[in-house]
Every structure is written in structure tokens, then in C-alpha cells.
N, C-alpha and C positions, 0 to 999 in steps of 0.2 A: 499572490501574499496574502496568509490569513493568521490574523493576531485575536487573540483572546483576552477578555477582559476577566477579571475576578471582582463582579458588582458585590460581591457578597459581602467584601469588605468596606464596603460603604453605608453610611447610616441610609436608613428607608427614604428619608426626605432626601436625601442627595440621590439616591437610585431614581426614584421618581422623576427628579428635573431630568436626569441622564435620559428614561424613555423618553420624556416630553420634547429633548432635545433631539434625540435621535428620529422621533416622529416627523417635528419640524424638517430635518434635513430628508427624508424622504419623501415628502411633498414638496419640497424645492426642487430637488434635483430630479427625481425620477418622473420619466415623460407620463403624461396622463392621456388617454384616448380622448381624441376631439369628440365633442356632443354638439348636435345641432340646435337642440332646445336648450338655450341659456339659462332661461327662468327655471328650470326643473333642477339645471347642475348647481345654481345659485342658492337655491333654496336647500337642496342636497348639503350643499357644504357648511350653510347655517344651522340645518338640524344635527348634522355630525358634530359640529363644534359645540354647541348648548347640549347635546346628549353627553359630551366627554365631560364637560362642567357639571352636569348633573351626577353623573357617574361617581365622579370623585368625591363628590357628598353624599354618596349611597342613595339618591332617589332617582326615580325614574320620568323622564321625559315624554309625555302622550305622543302617538304620532301626528296628530291633528293640532300640536302647541303653535300657536300662531303669538308672535313678541308683538305688542301694542308699545311704540318708543311715549305716545302721549300719556298713555296710562301709567308706563311707569316713573315720569318724571311727574305725575300730578302731585299736588302739596295738601 
């Protein structure tokens, strides 16, 4: 069974939300290949999440970016 949606009828913000939710469902329900190097997988997932945030704001995240929690919370 295949259905179609007319997403053009939605406002831009609603379309973005729909695509974000679709992406969430794909990540939640689609089987992922198992990896032996858990550290690389975790860092890759973090990098992808941060890249998506920066892409939405039209910025670019450098490949060697490292988040420093202590530095972010300094007063």
C-alpha cells in the first residue's frame, strides 16, 4: 500500500517539522548495521546531530569540531 502526501499545502515550518519527524522514525525503526568500534559510532552520531543543527542555521561544522561542556557552561 502506497500513499502520497501533498506537503506543498503545509507552511514551510510544518514541512520542516514533518521531515524531522520522518527522519526520527527512520532512525528509530530501520535496522542499523552493528559496528565493533562503539566510540567511532558514538562520535559519528554526535557529529551528524551537530551538523544538522549547524546546517539549519546555514553554518558549517568543521570535521575536527569537539564540544567542550565545561567551556560552554563557563560564566
